[in-house]
PQR file of N, CA, C, O and H, with PARSE charges and radii, in Angstrom:
ATOM      1  N   MET A   1     -14.700  23.482 -24.033 -0.4000 1.5000
ATOM      2  CA  MET A   1     -13.367  23.498 -23.406 -0.0000 2.0000
ATOM      3  C   MET A   1     -13.497  23.295 -21.879  0.5500 1.7000
ATOM      4  O   MET A   1     -12.803  22.460 -21.298 -0.5500 1.4000
ATOM      5  N   ALA A   2     -14.366  24.046 -21.262 -0.4000 1.5000
ATOM      6  CA  ALA A   2     -14.502  23.944 -19.804 -0.0000 2.0000
ATOM      7  C   ALA A   2     -14.975  22.553 -19.361  0.5500 1.7000
ATOM      8  O   ALA A   2     -14.400  21.986 -18.432 -0.5500 1.4000
ATOM      9  H   ALA A   2     -14.930  24.724 -21.733  0.4000 1.0000
ATOM     10  N   PRO A   3     -16.003  21.994 -20.000 -0.5600 1.5000
ATOM     11  CA  PRO A   3     -16.462  20.661 -19.562  0.2800 2.0000
ATOM     12  C   PRO A   3     -15.356  19.609 -19.638  0.5500 1.7000
ATOM     13  O   PRO A   3     -15.262  18.754 -18.757 -0.5500 1.4000
ATOM     14  N   ALA A   4     -14.524  19.657 -20.669 -0.4000 1.5000
ATOM     15  CA  ALA A   4     -13.441  18.681 -20.798 -0.0000 2.0000
ATOM     16  C   ALA A   4     -12.453  18.837 -19.639  0.5500 1.7000
ATOM     17  O   ALA A   4     -12.004  17.842 -19.070 -0.5500 1.4000
ATOM     18  H   ALA A   4     -14.601  20.351 -21.385  0.4000 1.0000
ATOM     19  N   ALA A   5     -12.121  20.060 -19.294 -0.4000 1.5000
ATOM     20  CA  ALA A   5     -11.195  20.297 -18.190 -0.0000 2.0000
ATOM     21  C   ALA A   5     -11.825  19.829 -16.881  0.5500 1.7000
ATOM     22  O   ALA A   5     -11.152  19.237 -16.037 -0.5500 1.4000
ATOM     23  H   ALA A   5     -12.486  20.869 -19.756  0.4000 1.0000
ATOM     24  N   LEU A   6     -13.106  20.093 -16.718 -0.4000 1.5000
ATOM     25  CA  LEU A   6     -13.802  19.682 -15.502 -0.0000 2.0000
ATOM     26  C   LEU A   6     -13.807  18.158 -15.405  0.5500 1.7000
ATOM     27  O   LEU A   6     -13.555  17.594 -14.340 -0.5500 1.4000
ATOM     28  H   LEU A   6     -13.653  20.573 -17.404  0.4000 1.0000
ATOM     29  N   ARG A   7     -14.093  17.506 -16.515 -0.4000 1.5000
ATOM     30  CA  ARG A   7     -14.120  16.039 -16.527 -0.0000 2.0000
ATOM     31  C   ARG A   7     -12.739  15.491 -16.165  0.5500 1.7000
ATOM     32  O   ARG A   7     -12.634  14.505 -15.435 -0.5500 1.4000
ATOM     33  H   ARG A   7     -14.298  17.964 -17.380  0.4000 1.0000
ATOM     34  N   PHE A   8     -11.685  16.124 -16.669 -0.4000 1.5000
ATOM     35  CA  PHE A   8     -10.329  15.660 -16.379 -0.0000 2.0000
ATOM     36  C   PHE A   8     -10.055  15.750 -14.875  0.5500 1.7000
ATOM     37  O   PHE A   8      -9.488  14.831 -14.285 -0.5500 1.4000
ATOM     38  H   PHE A   8     -11.769  16.925 -17.262  0.4000 1.0000
ATOM     39  N   GLU A   9     -10.464  16.865 -14.262 -0.4000 1.5000
ATOM     40  CA  GLU A   9     -10.241  17.016 -12.825 -0.0000 2.0000
ATOM     41  C   GLU A   9     -10.994  15.943 -12.053  0.5500 1.7000
ATOM     42  O   GLU A   9     -10.464  15.386 -11.092 -0.5500 1.4000
ATOM     43  H   GLU A   9     -10.925  17.611 -14.741  0.4000 1.0000
ATOM     44  N   GLU A  10     -12.224  15.645 -12.464 -0.4000 1.5000
ATOM     45  CA  GLU A  10     -12.998  14.620 -11.762 -0.0000 2.0000
ATOM     46  C   GLU A  10     -12.310  13.266 -11.870  0.5500 1.7000
ATOM     47  O   GLU A  10     -12.276  12.508 -10.900 -0.5500 1.4000
ATOM     48  H   GLU A  10     -12.655  16.097 -13.245  0.4000 1.0000
ATOM     49  N   GLU A  11     -11.759  12.954 -13.046 -0.4000 1.5000
ATOM     50  CA  GLU A  11     -11.065  11.676 -13.205 -0.0000 2.0000
ATOM     51  C   GLU A  11      -9.819  11.634 -12.329  0.5500 1.7000
ATOM     52  O   GLU A  11      -9.491  10.589 -11.767 -0.5500 1.4000
ATOM     53  H   GLU A  11     -11.787  13.569 -13.834  0.4000 1.0000
ATOM     54  N   GLU A  12      -9.120  12.765 -12.208 -0.4000 1.5000
ATOM     55  CA  GLU A  12      -7.930  12.818 -11.359 -0.0000 2.0000
ATOM     56  C   GLU A  12      -8.322  12.505  -9.918  0.5500 1.7000
ATOM     57  O   GLU A  12      -7.684  11.679  -9.265 -0.5500 1.4000
ATOM     58  H   GLU A  12      -9.387  13.614 -12.665  0.4000 1.0000
ATOM     59  N   GLU A  13      -9.375  13.167  -9.418 -0.4000 1.5000
ATOM     60  CA  GLU A  13      -9.809  12.932  -8.044 -0.0000 2.0000
ATOM     61  C   GLU A  13     -10.234  11.483  -7.862  0.5500 1.7000
ATOM     62  O   GLU A  13      -9.936  10.876  -6.833 -0.5500 1.4000
ATOM     63  H   GLU A  13      -9.893  13.838  -9.949  0.4000 1.0000
ATOM     64  N   TRP A  14     -10.923  10.923  -8.844 -0.4000 1.5000
ATOM     65  CA  TRP A  14     -11.407   9.549  -8.733 -0.0000 2.0000
ATOM     66  C   TRP A  14     -10.233   8.572  -8.623  0.5500 1.7000
ATOM     67  O   TRP A  14     -10.261   7.653  -7.805 -0.5500 1.4000
ATOM     68  H   TRP A  14     -11.165  11.416  -9.680  0.4000 1.0000
ATOM     69  N   SER A  15      -9.199   8.777  -9.452 -0.4000 1.5000
ATOM     70  CA  SER A  15      -8.060   7.861  -9.421 -0.0000 2.0000
ATOM     71  C   SER A  15      -7.337   7.984  -8.077  0.5500 1.7000
ATOM     72  O   SER A  15      -6.843   6.986  -7.553 -0.5500 1.4000
ATOM     73  H   SER A  15      -9.177   9.524 -10.117  0.4000 1.0000
ATOM     74  N   GLU A  16      -7.270   9.184  -7.518 -0.4000 1.5000
ATOM     75  CA  GLU A  16      -6.625   9.339  -6.212 -0.0000 2.0000
ATOM     76  C   GLU A  16      -7.424   8.601  -5.145  0.5500 1.7000
ATOM     77  O   GLU A  16      -6.840   7.960  -4.271 -0.5500 1.4000
ATOM     78  H   GLU A  16      -7.672   9.995  -7.944  0.4000 1.0000
ATOM     79  N   GLU A  17      -8.755   8.684  -5.205 -0.4000 1.5000
ATOM     80  CA  GLU A  17      -9.580   7.978  -4.230 -0.0000 2.0000
ATOM     81  C   GLU A  17      -9.403   6.472  -4.377  0.5500 1.7000
ATOM     82  O   GLU A  17      -9.347   5.752  -3.380 -0.5500 1.4000
ATOM     83  H   GLU A  17      -9.229   9.205  -5.915  0.4000 1.0000
ATOM     84  N   GLU A  18      -9.315   5.994  -5.613 -0.4000 1.5000
ATOM     85  CA  GLU A  18      -9.123   4.559  -5.847 -0.0000 2.0000
ATOM     86  C   GLU A  18      -7.815   4.102  -5.202  0.5500 1.7000
ATOM     87  O   GLU A  18      -7.781   3.067  -4.536 -0.5500 1.4000
ATOM     88  H   GLU A  18      -9.360   6.579  -6.422  0.4000 1.0000
ATOM     89  N   GLU A  19      -6.746   4.861  -5.394 -0.4000 1.5000
ATOM     90  CA  GLU A  19      -5.454   4.486  -4.821 -0.0000 2.0000
ATOM     91  C   GLU A  19      -5.551   4.457  -3.302  0.5500 1.7000
ATOM     92  O   GLU A  19      -4.991   3.564  -2.666 -0.5500 1.4000
ATOM     93  H   GLU A  19      -6.774   5.702  -5.935  0.4000 1.0000
ATOM     94  N   TRP A  20      -6.254   5.425  -2.710 -0.4000 1.5000
ATOM     95  CA  TRP A  20      -6.387   5.469  -1.259 -0.0000 2.0000
ATOM     96  C   TRP A  20      -7.135   4.239  -0.757  0.5500 1.7000
ATOM     97  O   TRP A  20      -6.758   3.642   0.251 -0.5500 1.4000
ATOM     98  H   TRP A  20      -6.708   6.151  -3.227  0.4000 1.0000
ATOM     99  N   GLU A  21      -8.203   3.863  -1.471 -0.4000 1.5000
ATOM    100  CA  GLU A  21      -8.969   2.691  -1.051 -0.0000 2.0000
ATOM    101  C   GLU A  21      -8.107   1.438  -1.119  0.5500 1.7000
ATOM    102  O   GLU A  21      -8.190   0.586  -0.234 -0.5500 1.4000
ATOM    103  H   GLU A  21      -8.509   4.348  -2.290  0.4000 1.0000
ATOM    104  N   GLU A  22      -7.281   1.311  -2.156 -0.4000 1.5000
ATOM    105  CA  GLU A  22      -6.429   0.131  -2.272 -0.0000 2.0000
ATOM    106  C   GLU A  22      -5.438   0.081  -1.116  0.5500 1.7000
ATOM    107  O   GLU A  22      -5.220  -0.987  -0.544 -0.5500 1.4000
ATOM    108  H   GLU A  22      -7.214   2.003  -2.874  0.4000 1.0000
ATOM    109  N   GLU A  23      -4.834   1.210  -0.761 -0.4000 1.5000
ATOM    110  CA  GLU A  23      -3.886   1.237   0.349 -0.0000 2.0000
ATOM    111  C   GLU A  23      -4.595   0.880   1.649  0.5500 1.7000
ATOM    112  O   GLU A  23      -4.050   0.145   2.472 -0.5500 1.4000
ATOM    113  H   GLU A  23      -5.011   2.077  -1.226  0.4000 1.0000
ATOM    114  N   TRP A  24      -5.817   1.398   1.838 -0.4000 1.5000
ATOM    115  CA  TRP A  24      -6.560   1.132   3.063 -0.0000 2.0000
ATOM    116  C   TRP A  24      -6.875  -0.356   3.176  0.5500 1.7000
ATOM    117  O   TRP A  24      -6.759  -0.941   4.253 -0.5500 1.4000
ATOM    118  H   TRP A  24      -6.260   1.994   1.169  0.4000 1.0000
ATOM    119  N   GLU A  25      -7.277  -0.966   2.054 -0.4000 1.5000
ATOM    120  CA  GLU A  25      -7.588  -2.396   2.073 -0.0000 2.0000
ATOM    121  C   GLU A  25      -6.341  -3.206   2.416  0.5500 1.7000
ATOM    122  O   GLU A  25      -6.438  -4.203   3.132 -0.5500 1.4000
ATOM    123  H   GLU A  25      -7.371  -0.490   1.180  0.4000 1.0000
ATOM    124  N   GLU A  26      -5.184  -2.802   1.925 -0.4000 1.5000
ATOM    125  CA  GLU A  26      -3.952  -3.525   2.240 -0.0000 2.0000
ATOM    126  C   GLU A  26      -3.652  -3.427   3.726  0.5500 1.7000
ATOM    127  O   GLU A  26      -3.239  -4.414   4.335 -0.5500 1.4000
ATOM    128  H   GLU A  26      -5.106  -1.992   1.344  0.4000 1.0000
ATOM    129  N   GLU A  27      -3.850  -2.251   4.324 -0.4000 1.5000
ATOM    130  CA  GLU A  27      -3.603  -2.094   5.753 -0.0000 2.0000
ATOM    131  C   GLU A  27      -4.568  -2.965   6.544  0.5500 1.7000
ATOM    132  O   GLU A  27      -4.163  -3.612   7.510 -0.5500 1.4000
ATOM    133  H   GLU A  27      -4.185  -1.450   3.829  0.4000 1.0000
ATOM    134  N   GLU A  28      -5.839  -2.992   6.149 -0.4000 1.5000
ATOM    135  CA  GLU A  28      -6.829  -3.829   6.826 -0.0000 2.0000
ATOM    136  C   GLU A  28      -6.400  -5.292   6.756  0.5500 1.7000
ATOM    137  O   GLU A  28      -6.507  -6.018   7.744 -0.5500 1.4000
ATOM    138  H   GLU A  28      -6.168  -2.467   5.364  0.4000 1.0000
ATOM    139  N   TRP A  29      -5.920  -5.721   5.609 -0.4000 1.5000
ATOM    140  CA  TRP A  29      -5.508  -7.117   5.419 -0.0000 2.0000
ATOM    141  C   TRP A  29      -4.353  -7.446   6.365  0.5500 1.7000
ATOM    142  O   TRP A  29      -4.334  -8.518   6.970 -0.5500 1.4000
ATOM    143  H   TRP A  29      -5.833  -5.131   4.806  0.4000 1.0000
ATOM    144  N   GLU A  30      -3.394  -6.532   6.496 -0.4000 1.5000
ATOM    145  CA  GLU A  30      -2.256  -6.777   7.386 -0.0000 2.0000
ATOM    146  C   GLU A  30      -2.740  -6.912   8.821  0.5500 1.7000
ATOM    147  O   GLU A  30      -2.251  -7.767   9.559 -0.5500 1.4000
ATOM    148  H   GLU A  30      -3.409  -5.661   6.005  0.4000 1.0000
ATOM    149  N   GLU A  31      -3.692  -6.081   9.228 -0.4000 1.5000
ATOM    150  CA  GLU A  31      -4.217  -6.170  10.590 -0.0000 2.0000
ATOM    151  C   GLU A  31      -4.885  -7.518  10.809  0.5500 1.7000
ATOM    152  O   GLU A  31      -4.721  -8.124  11.868 -0.5500 1.4000
ATOM    153  H   GLU A  31      -4.090  -5.386   8.628  0.4000 1.0000
ATOM    154  N   GLU A  32      -5.637  -7.997   9.819 -0.4000 1.5000
ATOM    155  CA  GLU A  32      -6.302  -9.291   9.954 -0.0000 2.0000
ATOM    156  C   GLU A  32      -5.276 -10.411  10.080  0.5500 1.7000
ATOM    157  O   GLU A  32      -5.483 -11.350  10.849 -0.5500 1.4000
ATOM    158  H   GLU A  32      -5.770  -7.505   8.959  0.4000 1.0000
ATOM    159  N   GLU A  33      -4.171 -10.327   9.337 -0.4000 1.5000
ATOM    160  CA  GLU A  33      -3.137 -11.361   9.433 -0.0000 2.0000
ATOM    161  C   GLU A  33      -2.522 -11.354  10.827  0.5500 1.7000
ATOM    162  O   GLU A  33      -2.256 -12.417  11.387 -0.5500 1.4000
ATOM    163  H   GLU A  33      -4.003  -9.564   8.713  0.4000 1.0000
ATOM    164  N   GLU A  34      -2.292 -10.172  11.395 -0.4000 1.5000
ATOM    165  CA  GLU A  34      -1.721 -10.085  12.738 -0.0000 2.0000
ATOM    166  C   GLU A  34      -2.669 -10.727  13.744  0.5500 1.7000
ATOM    167  O   GLU A  34      -2.222 -11.438  14.645 -0.5500 1.4000
ATOM    168  H   GLU A  34      -2.507  -9.308  10.940  0.4000 1.0000
ATOM    169  N   TRP A  35      -3.963 -10.488  13.603 -0.4000 1.5000
ATOM    170  CA  TRP A  35      -4.948 -11.091  14.509 -0.0000 2.0000
ATOM    171  C   TRP A  35      -4.871 -12.608  14.408  0.5500 1.7000
ATOM    172  O   TRP A  35      -4.907 -13.298  15.427 -0.5500 1.4000
ATOM    173  H   TRP A  35      -4.325  -9.911  12.872  0.4000 1.0000
ATOM    174  N   ALA A  36      -4.764 -13.135  13.192 -0.4000 1.5000
ATOM    175  CA  ALA A  36      -4.711 -14.589  13.000 -0.0000 2.0000
ATOM    176  C   ALA A  36      -3.472 -15.156  13.693  0.5500 1.7000
ATOM    177  O   ALA A  36      -3.543 -16.221  14.307 -0.5500 1.4000
ATOM    178  H   ALA A  36      -4.734 -12.575  12.364  0.4000 1.0000
ATOM    179  N   GLU A  37      -2.355 -14.465  13.603 -0.4000 1.5000
ATOM    180  CA  GLU A  37      -1.132 -14.947  14.246 -0.0000 2.0000
ATOM    181  C   GLU A  37      -1.306 -14.958  15.759  0.5500 1.7000
ATOM    182  O   GLU A  37      -0.864 -15.900  16.417 -0.5500 1.4000
ATOM    183  H   GLU A  37      -2.298 -13.600  13.104  0.4000 1.0000
ATOM    184  N   GLU A  38      -1.936 -13.937  16.324 -0.4000 1.5000
ATOM    185  CA  GLU A  38      -2.140 -13.885  17.770 -0.0000 2.0000
ATOM    186  C   GLU A  38      -3.064 -15.011  18.215  0.5500 1.7000
ATOM    187  O   GLU A  38      -2.855 -15.591  19.281 -0.5500 1.4000
ATOM    188  H   GLU A  38      -2.295 -13.172  15.789  0.4000 1.0000
ATOM    189  N   GLU A  39      -4.072 -15.329  17.428 -0.4000 1.5000
ATOM    190  CA  GLU A  39      -5.002 -16.391  17.797 -0.0000 2.0000
ATOM    191  C   GLU A  39      -4.298 -17.746  17.800  0.5500 1.7000
ATOM    192  O   GLU A  39      -4.637 -18.616  18.602 -0.5500 1.4000
ATOM    193  H   GLU A  39      -4.242 -14.858  16.562  0.4000 1.0000
ATOM    194  N   GLU A  40      -3.319 -17.932  16.910 -0.4000 1.5000
ATOM    195  CA  GLU A  40      -2.604 -19.207  16.870 -0.0000 2.0000
ATOM    196  C   GLU A  40      -1.826 -19.428  18.164  0.5500 1.7000
ATOM    197  O   GLU A  40      -1.707 -20.560  18.634 -0.5500 1.4000
ATOM    198  H   GLU A  40      -3.044 -17.224  16.259  0.4000 1.0000
ATOM    199  N   TRP A  41      -1.300 -18.359  18.734 -0.4000 1.5000
ATOM    200  CA  TRP A  41      -0.578 -18.502  19.994 -0.0000 2.0000
ATOM    201  C   TRP A  41      -1.567 -18.951  21.055  0.5500 1.7000
ATOM    202  O   TRP A  41      -1.188 -19.141  22.211 -0.5500 1.4000
ATOM    203  H   TRP A  41      -1.397 -17.440  18.352  0.4000 1.0000
TER
END
């Protein structure tokens, strides 16, 4: 019983970290696009 609950918590934390990484990558991408626009000027 305990190992299953522990495994569930680990999966919850992992999915939260995955979502955070995806959001961070999107922010990085937006910053890169802004840089490209400034270089065009």
